[in-house]
MARBASE-571534 format. One line per 2 residues: number of its first residue (from 0); for each residue x, y, z of C-alpha. Coordinates in nm, 4 decimals. Layout:
BEGIN
NUM) X:Y:Z; ...;
***
This chain:
BEGIN
0) -1.1060:0.5954:1.1996; -0.9441:0.3841:0.9537;
2) -0.9524:0.3909:0.5747; -0.8489:0.2262:0.2559;
4) -0.6232:0.2563:-0.0336; -0.6880:0.3815:-0.3796;
6) -0.5607:0.2653:-0.7162; -0.5191:0.4393:-1.0395;
8) -0.3101:0.4601:-1.3515; 0.0105:0.6456:-1.4078;
10) -0.0277:0.6859:-1.7844; -0.3746:0.8220:-1.8302;
12) -0.3897:1.0825:-1.5558; -0.1852:1.3598:-1.7209;
14) -0.3554:1.3407:-2.0601; -0.7115:1.2699:-1.9633;
16) -0.7475:1.4677:-1.6408; -0.9132:1.7885:-1.7604;
18) -0.8949:2.0585:-1.4908; -1.2187:2.2060:-1.6262;
20) -1.3929:1.8658:-1.5718; -1.2691:1.8083:-1.2171;
22) -1.4642:1.8701:-0.8973; -1.8367:1.9128:-0.9233;
24) -1.8333:1.9633:-1.2997; -1.6457:1.6410:-1.3524;
26) -1.8703:1.4536:-1.1133; -2.1842:1.5763:-1.2937;
28) -2.0394:1.4915:-1.6370; -1.9517:1.1404:-1.5255;
30) -2.2766:1.0505:-1.3502; -2.2460:0.6775:-1.4229;
32) -1.9083:0.6531:-1.2480; -2.0379:0.8714:-0.9623;
34) -2.3418:0.6518:-0.9147; -2.1432:0.3297:-0.9173;
36) -1.8916:0.4749:-0.6729; -2.1650:0.6018:-0.4376;
38) -2.3240:0.2573:-0.4366; -1.9948:0.0812:-0.3749;
40) -1.9226:0.3313:-0.0910; -2.1971:0.1564:0.1116;
42) -1.8935:-0.0444:0.2186; -1.7599:0.2678:0.3874;
44) -2.0962:0.3271:0.5540; -2.0833:-0.0270:0.6940;
46) -1.7405:0.0429:0.8382; -1.8369:0.3762:0.9914;
48) -2.1633:0.2469:1.1315; -1.9918:-0.0528:1.2883;
50) -1.7307:0.1735:1.4427; -1.9829:0.4135:1.5918;
52) -2.2717:0.1901:1.6922; -2.0787:0.0037:1.9584;
54) -1.9956:0.3188:2.1473; -2.3670:0.3825:2.1954;
56) -2.4596:0.0184:2.2644; -2.1999:-0.0381:2.5345;
58) -2.3505:0.2253:2.7717; -2.7090:0.0996:2.7421;
60) -2.8465:-0.0359:3.0700; -2.9889:-0.3603:2.9232;
62) -2.6698:-0.4346:2.7300; -2.4620:-0.4057:3.0482;
64) -2.7072:-0.6309:3.2333; -2.6648:-0.8937:2.9568;
66) -2.2811:-0.8549:2.9572; -2.1785:-0.7375:3.3053;
68) -1.8127:-0.8205:3.2426; -1.7883:-0.5228:3.0046;
70) -1.8984:-0.2848:3.2783; -1.6838:-0.4454:3.5493;
72) -1.3553:-0.5038:3.3682; -1.1793:-0.2344:3.1546;
74) -0.9628:-0.4918:2.9766; -1.2733:-0.6852:2.8661;
76) -1.4444:-0.3663:2.7560; -1.1421:-0.2659:2.5537;
78) -1.0952:-0.6087:2.3947; -1.4621:-0.6405:2.2905;
80) -1.4263:-0.2982:2.1156; -1.0768:-0.3554:1.9773;
82) -1.1191:-0.7090:1.8436; -1.3030:-0.5539:1.5465;
84) -0.9818:-0.3761:1.4455; -0.7799:-0.6962:1.4820;
86) -1.0250:-0.8694:1.2524; -1.0090:-0.5748:1.0134;
88) -0.6262:-0.5994:1.0064; -0.6541:-0.9651:0.8973;
90) -0.9325:-0.8917:0.6479; -0.7471:-0.6056:0.4838;
92) -0.4419:-0.8252:0.4294; -0.6466:-1.1098:0.2849;
94) -0.8621:-0.8882:0.0600; -0.5974:-0.7889:-0.1938;
96) -0.4853:-1.1323:-0.3214; -0.8467:-1.2573:-0.3208;
98) -0.9613:-0.9557:-0.5219; -0.6847:-1.0132:-0.7755;
100) -0.8057:-1.3712:-0.8323; -1.1856:-1.3411:-0.8090;
102) -1.2358:-0.9738:-0.9116; -1.3228:-0.6652:-0.7101;
104) -1.7016:-0.7033:-0.7488; -1.7198:-1.0629:-0.6406;
106) -1.4819:-0.9956:-0.3528; -1.7049:-0.7078:-0.2315;
108) -2.0044:-0.9475:-0.2325; -1.8113:-1.2195:-0.0510;
110) -1.6823:-0.9943:0.2251; -2.0373:-0.8552:0.2669;
112) -2.1436:-1.2132:0.3539; -1.8605:-1.2359:0.6130;
114) -1.9791:-0.8994:0.7582; -2.3402:-1.0186:0.7715;
116) -2.2388:-1.3340:0.9527; -2.0548:-1.1219:1.2132;
118) -2.3522:-0.8892:1.2481; -2.5902:-1.1773:1.3015;
120) -2.3653:-1.3194:1.5717; -2.3523:-0.9837:1.7508;
122) -2.7269:-0.9258:1.7187; -2.8206:-1.2610:1.8626;
124) -2.5382:-1.2802:2.1183; -2.6381:-1.4269:2.4535;
126) -2.2849:-1.4593:2.5885; -1.9527:-1.2773:2.5623;
128) -1.7892:-1.5442:2.3443; -2.0587:-1.5039:2.0817;
130) -2.0198:-1.1244:2.0925; -1.6439:-1.1542:2.0467;
132) -1.6859:-1.3817:1.7494; -1.9363:-1.1468:1.5895;
134) -1.7062:-0.8489:1.6328; -1.4153:-1.0439:1.4818;
136) -1.5997:-1.1520:1.1670; -1.7644:-0.8073:1.1214;
138) -1.4158:-0.6596:1.1546; -1.2781:-0.8888:0.8822;
140) -1.5592:-0.7742:0.6569; -1.5143:-0.4015:0.7116;
142) -1.1369:-0.4276:0.6939; -1.1548:-0.5913:0.3560;
144) -1.4171:-0.3478:0.2288; -1.2176:-0.0502:0.3542;
146) -0.9428:-0.1585:0.1074; -1.1606:-0.2883:-0.1753;
148) -1.4087:-0.0049:-0.2132; -1.1638:0.2843:-0.2766;
150) -0.9566:0.0613:-0.5040; -1.2638:-0.0323:-0.7061;
152) -1.3810:0.3279:-0.7218; -1.0398:0.4391:-0.8432;
154) -1.0321:0.1768:-1.1125; -1.3753:0.2789:-1.2465;
156) -1.3159:0.6517:-1.2248; -1.2049:0.8893:-1.5047;
158) -0.8724:1.0489:-1.4042; -1.0223:1.3959:-1.3589;
160) -1.2470:1.2841:-1.0696; -1.0473:0.9886:-0.9421;
162) -0.9385:1.1607:-0.6227; -1.2952:1.2764:-0.5460;
164) -1.4422:0.9228:-0.5993; -1.1757:0.7643:-0.3826;
166) -1.2422:1.0307:-0.1116; -1.6079:0.9176:-0.1073;
168) -1.4871:0.6316:0.1171; -1.3790:0.8733:0.3901;
170) -1.7060:1.0676:0.3597; -1.9046:0.7381:0.3682;
172) -1.7242:0.6326:0.6858; -1.8141:0.9551:0.8630;
174) -2.1758:0.9283:0.7431; -2.1916:0.5781:0.8823;
176) -2.0607:0.6995:1.2174; -2.3145:0.9824:1.2120;
178) -2.6241:0.7672:1.1548; -2.5030:0.5016:1.4029;
180) -2.4844:0.7611:1.6830; -2.8332:0.8938:1.6178;
182) -2.9874:0.5474:1.5784; -2.8225:0.4515:1.9031;
184) -2.9645:0.7583:2.0682; -3.3164:0.6763:1.9430;
186) -3.3215:0.3070:2.0330; -3.1938:0.3883:2.3822;
188) -3.5508:0.4940:2.4631; -3.7074:0.1594:2.3769;
190) -3.8731:0.0493:2.7035; -3.7089:0.3432:2.8865;
192) -3.3571:0.4610:2.9471; -3.3114:0.2695:3.2769;
194) -3.3470:-0.0967:3.3713; -3.4484:-0.2556:3.7005;
196) -3.2826:-0.5960:3.7271; -3.5017:-0.6993:4.0252;
198) -3.8326:-0.6465:3.8517; -3.6911:-0.6924:3.4988;
200) -3.8652:-0.3740:3.3832; -3.7473:-0.0803:3.1861;
202) -3.5255:-0.0836:2.8824; -3.5722:-0.3855:2.6551;
204) -3.3084:-0.5896:2.4747; -3.4362:-0.4434:2.1495;
206) -3.2717:-0.1198:2.2540; -2.9248:-0.2649:2.1824;
208) -3.0044:-0.5494:1.9439; -3.1905:-0.3338:1.6901;
210) -2.9084:-0.0879:1.6139; -2.6744:-0.3840:1.5649;
212) -2.9256:-0.5646:1.3421; -2.9797:-0.2579:1.1222;
214) -2.6260:-0.3037:0.9832; -2.7694:-0.5915:0.7847;
216) -2.9747:-0.3598:0.5622; -2.6920:-0.1782:0.3779;
218) -2.4897:-0.5001:0.3774; -2.7686:-0.6937:0.2061;
220) -2.8251:-0.4097:-0.0404; -2.4542:-0.3915:-0.1295;
222) -2.4148:-0.7670:-0.1525; -2.7156:-0.8052:-0.3813;
224) -2.6282:-0.4952:-0.5812; -2.2813:-0.6255:-0.6797;
226) -2.4660:-0.8424:-0.9336; -2.5237:-0.5173:-1.1343;
228) -2.1778:-0.3669:-1.0812; -1.9373:-0.3878:-1.3746;
230) -1.5996:-0.5571:-1.3521; -1.3115:-0.3216:-1.3114;
232) -1.1494:-0.2656:-1.6534; -0.8075:-0.2732:-1.4832;
234) -0.8804:-0.6104:-1.3285; -0.9994:-0.7461:-1.6655;
236) -0.6774:-0.6304:-1.8213; -0.4684:-0.7885:-1.5485;
238) -0.6511:-1.1178:-1.6146; -0.5812:-1.0954:-1.9884;
240) -0.9461:-1.0284:-2.0809; -0.8569:-0.7357:-2.3025;
242) -1.1687:-0.7257:-2.5255; -1.3992:-0.7224:-2.2144;
244) -1.1787:-0.4423:-2.0670; -1.2200:-0.2295:-2.3763;
246) -1.5992:-0.2867:-2.3910; -1.6291:-0.2086:-2.0192;
248) -1.4327:0.1140:-2.0512; -1.6531:0.2311:-2.3412;
250) -1.9684:0.1663:-2.1468; -1.8352:0.3439:-1.8373;
252) -1.7422:0.6551:-2.0354; -2.0505:0.6461:-2.2639;
254) -1.8302:0.6492:-2.5728; -1.7591:0.4205:-2.8633;
256) -1.4831:0.1668:-2.8416; -1.2822:0.3357:-3.1216;
258) -1.2989:0.6780:-2.9598; -0.9417:0.8095:-2.9256;
260) -0.9791:0.8803:-2.5526; -1.1100:0.5264:-2.4926;
262) -0.8286:0.3756:-2.7015; -0.5745:0.5827:-2.5052;
264) -0.7094:0.4747:-2.1670; -0.7270:0.1123:-2.2890;
266) -0.3693:0.1095:-2.4064; -0.2625:0.2786:-2.0860;
268) -0.4008:-0.0212:-1.9007; -0.2027:-0.2474:-2.1353;
270) 0.1079:-0.0474:-2.0651; 0.0618:-0.0745:-1.6872;
272) 0.0483:-0.4532:-1.7162; 0.3606:-0.4651:-1.9367;
274) 0.5495:-0.2334:-1.6995; 0.4724:-0.4655:-1.4102;
276) 0.5910:-0.7700:-1.6023; 0.9052:-0.6059:-1.7339;
278) 1.0052:-0.4811:-1.3806; 0.9557:-0.8354:-1.2497;
280) 1.1746:-0.9811:-1.5265; 1.4498:-0.7219:-1.4725;
282) 1.4618:-0.7865:-1.0974; 1.3689:-1.1476:-1.0529;
284) 1.4091:-1.3163:-1.3995; 1.0427:-1.3886:-1.4560;
286) 0.7618:-1.2029:-1.6270; 0.4943:-1.3648:-1.4143;
288) 0.4079:-1.1592:-1.1121; 0.3827:-1.4558:-0.8753;
290) 0.3377:-1.4699:-0.4989; 0.7130:-1.5160:-0.4684;
292) 0.7748:-1.2025:-0.6751; 0.5331:-1.0073:-0.4586;
294) 0.7193:-1.1219:-0.1473; 1.0485:-1.0156:-0.2978;
296) 0.9017:-0.6730:-0.3713; 0.8001:-0.6367:-0.0072;
298) 1.1543:-0.7395:0.0887; 1.2955:-0.4705:-0.1382;
300) 1.0696:-0.2138:0.0250; 1.1935:-0.3072:0.3711;
302) 1.5626:-0.3453:0.2871; 1.6340:-0.0647:0.0461;
304) 1.7370:0.2395:0.2442; 1.5537:0.5050:0.0426;
306) 1.2382:0.2998:0.0167; 1.2485:0.2156:0.3893;
308) 1.2812:0.5901:0.4580; 0.9639:0.6485:0.2544;
310) 0.7881:0.3667:0.4312; 0.8725:0.5080:0.7742;
312) 0.7307:0.8467:0.6673; 0.4113:0.6881:0.5360;
314) 0.3641:0.4455:0.8220; 0.4511:0.7162:1.0705;
316) 0.1660:0.9284:0.9437; -0.0730:0.6373:0.9897;
318) 0.0465:0.5556:1.3430; 0.0363:0.9171:1.4542;
320) -0.3165:0.9572:1.3075; -0.4407:0.6955:1.5494;
322) -0.2486:0.8251:1.8468; -0.4063:1.1681:1.8169;
324) -0.6793:0.9845:2.0124; -0.9493:0.9953:1.7420;
326) -1.0800:0.6446:1.7946; -1.0737:0.6810:2.1736;
328) -1.3500:0.9427:2.1078; -1.5283:0.7541:1.8271;
330) -1.5417:0.4322:2.0287; -1.5985:0.5742:2.3759;
332) -1.7685:0.9109:2.3156; -2.0648:0.8459:2.5534;
334) -1.8205:0.7395:2.8296; -1.6118:1.0534:2.7713;
336) -1.9180:1.2806:2.7927; -2.0245:1.1171:3.1177;
338) -1.6712:1.1668:3.2388; -1.6880:1.5408:3.1782;
340) -2.0184:1.5936:3.3515; -2.2980:1.4976:3.1118;
342) -2.4706:1.2553:3.3399; -2.7414:1.0260:3.2189;
344) -2.7098:0.7863:2.9251; -2.9528:0.9832:2.7036;
346) -2.7673:1.3129:2.7431; -2.4274:1.1601:2.6737;
348) -2.5680:0.9808:2.3656; -2.7188:1.3085:2.2433;
350) -2.3803:1.4800:2.2788; -2.2240:1.1843:2.0955;
352) -2.4711:1.2392:1.8091; -2.3401:1.5909:1.7715;
354) -1.9864:1.4503:1.7422; -2.1098:1.2550:1.4416;
356) -2.2536:1.5699:1.2819; -1.9321:1.7703:1.3356;
358) -1.7207:1.4861:1.2019; -1.9315:1.4456:0.8853;
360) -1.9758:1.8173:0.8077; -1.6057:1.9015:0.8570;
362) -1.4960:1.6070:0.6349; -1.6814:1.7606:0.3346;
364) -1.4463:2.0655:0.2929; -1.1502:1.8381:0.3565;
366) -1.2515:1.6150:0.0698; -1.3182:1.9099:-0.1629;
368) -1.0208:2.1298:-0.0850; -0.7461:1.9015:0.0478;
370) -0.5298:1.9697:-0.2649; -0.5456:2.3493:-0.2206;
372) -0.3073:2.3598:0.0765; 0.0331:2.2155:0.1695;
374) 0.0462:1.8980:0.3713; 0.2819:2.0132:0.6435;
376) 0.1071:2.3359:0.7555; -0.2325:2.1638:0.7740;
378) -0.0926:1.8712:0.9736; 0.0894:2.1085:1.2095;
380) -0.2308:2.3164:1.2557; -0.4310:2.0054:1.3285;
382) -0.1873:1.8698:1.5862; -0.1506:2.2038:1.7633;
384) -0.5270:2.2411:1.8038; -0.5816:1.8854:1.9033;
386) -0.3094:1.9086:2.1640; -0.4773:2.2172:2.3064;
388) -0.8073:2.0290:2.3181; -0.6538:1.7397:2.5100;
390) -0.4726:1.9749:2.7480; -0.7963:2.1563:2.8345;
392) -0.9848:1.8305:2.8826; -0.7160:1.7043:3.1132;
394) -0.7048:2.0244:3.3135; -1.0834:2.0388:3.3586;
396) -1.1089:1.6792:3.4744; -0.8049:1.7130:3.7041;
398) -0.9325:2.0300:3.8713; -1.3054:1.9564:3.8979;
400) -1.3035:1.5781:3.9010; -1.6458:1.4465:3.9823;
402) -1.7980:1.7905:4.0484; -1.8411:1.8942:3.6860;
404) -2.2122:1.8741:3.7318; -2.1911:2.1732:3.9696;
406) -1.9438:2.3601:3.7448; -2.1426:2.4072:3.4250;
408) -1.8982:2.6522:3.2654; -1.6075:2.4110:3.3019;
410) -1.8170:2.1236:3.1773; -1.9415:2.3206:2.8780;
412) -1.5847:2.4187:2.7953; -1.4759:2.0561:2.8037;
414) -1.7644:1.9559:2.5728; -1.6632:2.2321:2.3311;
416) -1.3099:2.1055:2.3320; -1.4257:1.7560:2.2233;
418) -1.6088:1.9150:1.9290; -1.3133:2.1404:1.8491;
420) -1.0863:1.8359:1.8480; -1.3193:1.6443:1.6103;
422) -1.3403:1.9435:1.3712; -0.9662:1.9794:1.3511;
424) -0.9060:1.6087:1.3022; -1.1664:1.5889:1.0249;
426) -1.0065:1.8658:0.8145; -0.6401:1.7656:0.8749;
428) -0.5170:1.4260:0.9907; -0.8321:1.2420:0.8884;
430) -0.7721:1.2676:0.5106; -0.4127:1.3864:0.5003;
432) -0.2533:1.0827:0.6671; -0.3811:0.8801:0.3686;
434) -0.2701:1.1453:0.1217; 0.0840:1.1470:0.2600;
436) 0.0993:0.7668:0.2599; 0.0027:0.7622:-0.1122;
438) 0.2298:1.0513:-0.2263; 0.5513:0.9392:-0.0534;
440) 0.5941:0.6141:-0.2559; 0.7057:0.5692:-0.6178;
442) 0.4308:0.4360:-0.8454; 0.5657:0.0837:-0.8628;
444) 0.5735:0.0528:-0.4805; 0.2655:0.2553:-0.3988;
446) 0.0225:-0.0326:-0.3479; 0.2694:-0.2302:-0.1366;
448) 0.3724:0.0708:0.0691; 0.0086:0.1663:0.1248;
450) -0.0778:-0.1876:0.2331; 0.1919:-0.1838:0.5054;
452) 0.0972:0.1683:0.6090; -0.2690:0.0669:0.6309;
454) -0.1778:-0.2369:0.8347; 0.0026:-0.0052:1.0813;
456) -0.3095:0.2079:1.0992; -0.5204:-0.0961:1.1931;
458) -0.2728:-0.2224:1.4554; -0.2560:0.1235:1.6155;
460) -0.6336:0.1491:1.5973; -0.6564:-0.1867:1.7785;
462) -0.4030:-0.0719:2.0432; -0.5854:0.2575:2.1125;
464) -0.9244:0.0886:2.1374; -0.7876:-0.1792:2.3748;
466) -0.5944:0.0504:2.6094; -0.8297:0.3505:2.6311;
468) -1.0722:0.2015:2.8895; -0.7761:0.0924:3.1072;
470) -0.6209:0.4429:3.0830; -0.9503:0.6054:3.1765;
472) -0.9535:0.4042:3.5022; -0.5886:0.4031:3.5957;
474) -0.4034:0.7102:3.4558; -0.4782:0.9985:3.6965;
476) -0.7929:1.0894:3.8820; -1.0927:1.0013:3.6592;
478) -0.8500:0.9266:3.3835; -0.7353:1.2820:3.3088;
480) -0.3880:1.1476:3.2321; -0.5281:0.9729:2.9285;
482) -0.5665:1.3100:2.7554; -0.2167:1.4071:2.8522;
484) -0.0893:1.0926:2.6775; -0.2781:1.1811:2.3621;
486) -0.1579:1.5392:2.3944; 0.2026:1.4166:2.4024;
488) 0.1448:1.2195:2.0824; -0.0060:1.5300:1.9271;
490) 0.3115:1.7173:2.0064; 0.5178:1.4334:1.8525;
492) 0.2933:1.4530:1.5472; 0.3519:1.8278:1.5243;
494) 0.7331:1.7648:1.5351; 0.6989:1.4953:1.2762;
496) 0.5207:1.7335:1.0329; 0.7647:2.0141:1.1078;
498) 1.0964:1.8353:1.1148; 1.0633:1.5015:0.9360;
500) 0.7900:1.5256:0.6726; 0.8931:1.6850:0.3454;
502) 0.6296:1.8929:0.1641; 0.4927:1.6603:-0.1064;
504) 0.2127:1.8739:-0.2535; 0.2635:1.9310:-0.6252;
506) 0.5918:1.7347:-0.6422; 0.6749:1.5317:-0.9529;
508) 0.8046:1.1748:-0.9161; 1.1582:1.2972:-0.9926;
510) 1.1305:1.5739:-0.7253; 1.0192:1.3242:-0.4655;
512) 1.3087:1.1008:-0.5678; 1.5489:1.3868:-0.5031;
514) 1.4055:1.4399:-0.1585; 1.4755:1.0757:-0.0626;
516) 1.7969:1.0520:-0.2705; 1.6384:0.7762:-0.4691;
518) 1.6144:0.6920:-0.8407; 1.3381:0.4329:-0.8375;
520) 1.0703:0.6807:-0.9484; 1.2827:0.8009:-1.2421;
522) 1.3642:0.4423:-1.3411; 0.9984:0.3547:-1.3337;
524) 0.9116:0.6616:-1.5396; 1.1721:0.5702:-1.8016;
526) 1.0362:0.2151:-1.8208; 0.6853:0.3502:-1.8658;
528) 0.7927:0.5881:-2.1441; 0.9735:0.3133:-2.3311;
530) 0.6779:0.0761:-2.3137; 0.4360:0.3504:-2.4117;
532) 0.6339:0.3975:-2.7385; 0.6469:0.0231:-2.8013;
534) 0.2701:-0.0217:-2.7999; 0.1976:0.3067:-2.9777;
536) 0.0501:0.4878:-2.6802; 0.2167:0.8142:-2.7806;
538) 0.0491:0.8004:-3.1278; -0.2934:0.7567:-2.9674;
540) -0.2154:1.0412:-2.7289; -0.1536:1.2714:-3.0316;
542) -0.4978:1.1707:-3.1695; -0.6594:1.2572:-2.8399;
544) -0.4775:1.5941:-2.8301; -0.5757:1.6708:-3.1865;
546) -0.9432:1.5842:-3.1202; -0.9623:1.7811:-2.7973;
548) -0.7738:2.0812:-2.9399; -1.0350:2.1023:-3.2129;
550) -1.3042:2.1007:-2.9449; -1.1434:2.3909:-2.7621;
552) -0.9108:2.1910:-2.5454; -0.6016:2.3989:-2.5882;
554) -0.5978:2.5180:-2.2253; -0.6491:2.1611:-2.1075;
556) -0.3393:2.0305:-2.2820; -0.1240:2.3159:-2.1710;
558) -0.1942:2.1925:-1.8185; -0.1711:1.8276:-1.9086;
560) 0.1722:1.8561:-2.0654; 0.3060:2.0241:-1.7492;
562) 0.1839:1.7300:-1.5501; 0.3006:1.4578:-1.7923;
564) 0.6115:1.3741:-1.5938; 0.4270:1.3396:-1.2600;
***
């Protein structure tokens, strides 16, 4: 699976994030933000559905009759699957600049149109070229949405529930995968589960065209619904539309425009814009954050030793997440279940549906409790258990080969190991690779560092999807060596978490700076503090503290002050 990036302020979090209004309490108190974020997260459902549906479709008899090259050539099978990730890579890179110009909400609508065009091409495909084109354009759409939706959700969210609303994207992706598997299982019975090419009887083309076409439903709903979505207050501020930004904030929080908390959050957005301009002037002699300035910032990220170290840690987490083998299972689950003895398309699709359930259910505690544990021990736990799963799968296939149908105990053990693998990925590397990528960078480089790390994730995703069918056919008897390759990468991931990754949970910006022998985070914090005083943000903060203290907020600000330097 892939994912997106989140945004969020550095000024407002410490003061406005009330621990007593986080989690479920915070979500229920901010129902408007929750509702908007859930609707926008249809973009994640699109991505997850598109990921999962093709694994079911590509084993259907009538689909393989229409596109025999996919059944006959592993490279073609891998490319038809993986071209979506290549399109997503391009879409995710294009989405950011377009969203800065045309807004988040209009960009979401536009990329929905691109996705719908790709879906229509896939649904009506009569030849391989049309299928490739459809997968490419659908990939561009989901790649862009995978970046836009969490960013939009973060920019709408109150600080106390920002993490939860951004995490909705990951949950939405797993939900999309879940429903795609079960829809694929159901449509596989349309006309029958087999097809006779001589009499042209049995399974109909609707069996594979319908699950592809159903992607249009949430895409149309999301595209049309963007008309009712508000503009991001952060985007309005970046475009100089300050009055609209203030009005939008007040409506989102259901408060008056002169409420101290609204004024604080509004001025925090002002300060963020001024910080960005001042940093550009100090480094490059211009206040305008132009395309050239953005390129120079990327160059600084790649050529400054301490920042490059951070980038390698963040990008390494993304690359290793993909090479645990997760998308080999997501994309080729029915093929894998047939490989370990579940013969018959319907049985393998049923087992694949259970993968979707395990993936979705185990993502829920990961989203809710990811901040309760350290990053390193969870990542090490996940890699150890995923390595064991791969080792057992390789051993069962190597020993029993094509006789798993007569060795039910071994086959059942292999099936369990697939589910065990999915459960461990969902609660560890699934969310935590993104958490590490966000935490490792200083605030002023977080968006750029995350964009490069995300690009690495997409490229590795593409590589795994492309090579997995070839490895299944060529690496060992019945492809058992494929699991040994993924096991080796799990061991590398374990060593990465143990030896290379510093523990980042609960660290302030200055503490993370010390780990990487860097001062950029402290410099950025000093710049923010100076600008906050210049625009009177500290005075508004005192008003908020006074108001909340009178309402019984003493405990809240004891916590907030401890976090103020983060």
